[in-house]
N, C-alpha and C positions, 0 to 999 in steps of 0.2 A: 431445402427448408431451413438449414442452418444459416444460409445467407439471407433469407427473406424474413425469418421469424426469430427463433432462438434455439440454442443447443438443447435446452430442457424440453421444449416443445417437440423437437425432432426425436429426442430420446423417448418421450411418451408414445409418439407415433411408431417408433421402431419396436417398442415393447408390444404395442397393440397388434402390429403386423405379425410379429413372432407368434403370438398366441393364436391369431387367426389361422395362420398356415399350419401350426401344430395341430389345431383342431381338424383341419382338412386332411392332414396325414393320418390322424387317429381314425378318421372316418373313411380312410382309404380312397379319398377323392383325388388325391395327387400322390405321386411317388416320391417327390422330393420338394423340400421347401425352398423357394427362391430367396429366402432370408438366410439360408445356411451359411453363406460366406459374406453376408453384409454385417460389418462390424457396428457395434453400438457407438453412436457419436459421443465424444467426450464432452462433459459439461464442466466449465470452469467453476471453481469454488469461489463464491462471492458472499460477502457479508450481507445479510438481509437489511435493507434500509428501514429505519424506524422513524417515528415522528416524535420529536421532543415534546415534553409536557407544555413548555412555553408556547409552542406552535398550536397545540390543541386549545390552550387558553385563549390565544389570539383569535382562533376560529369561533370559539364560544362567545367572545366579546362582540363578534359581528352579528350575533343572534340576539343581542339585548333588545328588549322591547316587548310589548304585549300583543303585537299583531300575530295573526295565525301562522304566517311563514316563519317568523322568528321563534315562536314556541315549538313549532314542528322541527325546525332545523337544529335547535339545541338538543331536543330529545333524540334526534337521529345521531348527532355527533357523540353524545354521551353514551348511547346504547352501543355504538360501534366500538368506542374506546373501552367501555366497561366489560364487554363480553368477548371481543375479538372475533365476532361472527363475520361471515362472508357478506359481500355486497348483496347478493340475492337472498340470503337467509333473512337479513333484516328487512330488505326491500319487499319481500313477499309475505311479510307477517300479516295476519288478520287480527282484528281486535280481540278475538277469543284466545289468541296465543299468549296474551299478557295475563298474568295472575298478579294483580297488585297486592293482594293479601299476603302472598309469600315473597313478593318482589322477585319474580322469576319470569322467564320467557321460554316458550316452546319453539324450538327451531327444527325445521326439516332440512337436513343437509343433503349432500351428494348421495345418490343411490337411495333416496327416500329414507335415510336414516334419521330417526328422531332423537332429540336430546333436550333436556331442560337445564337452563343456566340461570343462576341468580345474578341480580344486579344490585348495586349499592344505593344508599339513600339519596344521593344527589341525582342519580339517574332516575330514581323513582319519583322524585319531586318534579323533574323536568317532564317525565311522561304523564304525571297527573295533571300538570298545567296544560299540556297539549291535549289530553283527553277531554278536559273540560271545554277547551276552545273548539274541539272537534264536534262536540254535541250541537254547536250553533252553526256548523258548516252545512252548505247545501248537499254535500255528499255524505252526511252523517249516517244515512241508512246503508251505505255500502259496507261489506264485510272487511274490506282492506283497511289496515291500520293507517297507512300514510295516504294523505289526500293532497291533490294539487291545490295551489292557493286559490285559484278561481274555478268556477264551474263545479260540476259534481263528478269529477273523474279522479281515479286513484293516481298516486304518484308512483310510477313504476321504477324498478331498479336503475334503468338507464337514466331516468329523470333525476334520481338521487345522485347518480354519478356526475351528471352535468351540474347539479346544484352545488355539490361539494367542491367541484373545480372552481365555480364562480365565487364561492365563499373564500376559497384559498387565495384567489386573485385579489379579492377585496381586502383580505387580511395581510397580504404580502407574504404568503406561505406557498412555496413551490411544491409541486408534485403531490397535491392532496388527493388521495383516493382511499376508499374504505379498507383496502387490503393492508395499507400501512399501519392501521391500528391493530390489525391482526398480527402483523409482524411485531409490533410493539408489545402487545399482550404476551406473546410467546417469549420475547426477549426479557421482559420484566419478570415473568414467571420463573424462567430458568436462572435469571440473575439472583432471585430471592431463594434459590435452591429448591424450587418446587419439583414435585415428582413428574416424570415424563408420562407415566401412564395416566395420571389425573389430567395432565395437559391434553393428552389425546382425546379423552372423554369430553372435556370442555370445548375443544375446538372441532370436534367431529372428525378426527383423523383415524384411519385404520392402519396406516403404515408407520412403523417406528422410525423410518427415515425422516419423516417430517419434523418431529421434535429435535432431532439431531441437526437438521438443516437450519431450522429456525433458532436453535440454541447456540449456533456458532458465534453470533455477534455477542451474546451474553458471555460466552467463554472468553472471547477476545477482550471484553471489557474487564472481566475479573482478572485476567492475566495482567492487563495494564495497571489495574489498581494495586496488585501485588508488587509489580515492578516499581511503581511510584513509592509505595510504602517501604520497600527495601532499599530504595535509592540506587537500584542497579543501573550502571552506566554513568552515574554522576559522581563517582568517587575518584575518577582519574584526575 
């Protein structure tokens, strides 16, 4: 699996198998776990890639216009960037999940864990414009928040993924996908000195490993800023 996927995927599978066979041991279904001597795969430490603000602006520039798709795409990009939510969390939203009065959105995350997240005024304006255009769409009666440009069908998370990739190509921005805004949200939160516990609540994490993992790039940037401020390595 390390050769065909990634070390982190293999590690998750390893943990799952350990728990499964531990359960079988406790239930006395087996006498010994086949995972007993299987070592955990080592995962290399990598800085999480983020998406610069200029790249997000370039993507939003691709959404200028009053057409349905343009209004929808800008609302999507701003909501991803402003909340750090997962692709599926935003993609599976219903109209009722939005509360424009409080400028907040209800997400259902992994394990059916619910949370409510606030969004800013620019995102609120983009969503309001999209919602007004949505009322004139053929699929306006559907409960799904995001609709395909033509017909009366919802725009599924995979469709959003494809759309973001195409917008990235048009804007000349490589590697555009929803999770990069999640990375960036965590990076900027930690860079600003935000609390890890609050970050876990906002992003729907249950493991403390996640803010540490996502905060590594922020820590590296802070260290570089200190180095530059102190002029370390430039006094020789």
